[in-house]
C-alpha positions in Angstrom: -5.5 12.5 4.0 -1.7 12.8 3.0 -1.1 9.7 1.1 2.9 10.5 1.3 2.6 9.8 5.1 -0.2 7.7 5.4 -1.5 7.4 8.9 -4.5 6.7 11.0 -6.2 10.1 10.0 -9.3 9.0 8.3 -9.2 5.2 9.3 -7.5 2.4 11.3 -4.9 0.9 9.4 -4.1 -2.7 10.9 -1.1 -4.1 10.7 0.1 -6.1 7.6 -0.4 -10.1 7.8 2.3 -12.5 6.5 0.8 -15.7 4.9 0.6 -18.1 2.0 -1.4 -18.8 -0.8 -1.3 -22.2 -2.9 2.6 -22.5 -1.2 3.4 -19.2 -2.3 4.5 -16.2 0.3 1.8 -13.6 0.3 1.6 -10.3 2.6 -1.8 -8.3 2.9 -2.0 -4.6 3.8 -5.0 -3.5 5.9 -6.1 -7.0 6.2 -9.0 -6.0 8.9 -10.2 -3.5 5.8 -13.4 -4.1 3.8 -10.9 -4.6 0.8 -7.6 -5.5 1.8 -4.7 -5.2 -0.4 -2.8 -8.6 -1.0 0.1 -9.4 -3.1 3.0 -12.0 -3.3 6.8 -11.5 -4.2 6.8 -10.7 -7.9 4.7 -7.4 -7.2 6.6 -6.5 -4.0 9.8 -6.6 -5.7 7.6 -4.4 -8.5 6.8 -2.1 -6.2 10.3 -1.8 -4.8 11.7 -1.2 -8.0 9.4 2.0 -8.6 9.0 3.2 -4.9 10.2 6.6 -5.9 7.6 6.8 -9.1 5.4 5.9 -6.9 6.0 8.5 -4.2 6.1 11.2 -7.1 2.3 10.0 -8.3 1.3 10.6 -5.1 2.7 13.7 -4.3 1.8 15.3 -7.7 -2.2 13.7 -7.0 -2.2 15.1 -3.5 -0.9 18.7 -4.9 -3.6 19.0 -7.9 -6.4 17.7 -5.5 -5.3 20.6 -3.2 -5.2 23.3 -5.9 
């Protein structure tokens, strides 16, 4: 599976759900998956601040796996 352009190649990806936990906004990625990924505003900002580094990390890992 190409992680830089994740799609439904290996499994169905559900639409993210937005909700709250103890009054704090949360987003859940792959909410119908066995292990959904949930985080709040602070971690969402952190991901956005480092999105290019995350992309490079995924690209390098995929290149290494393909070699």
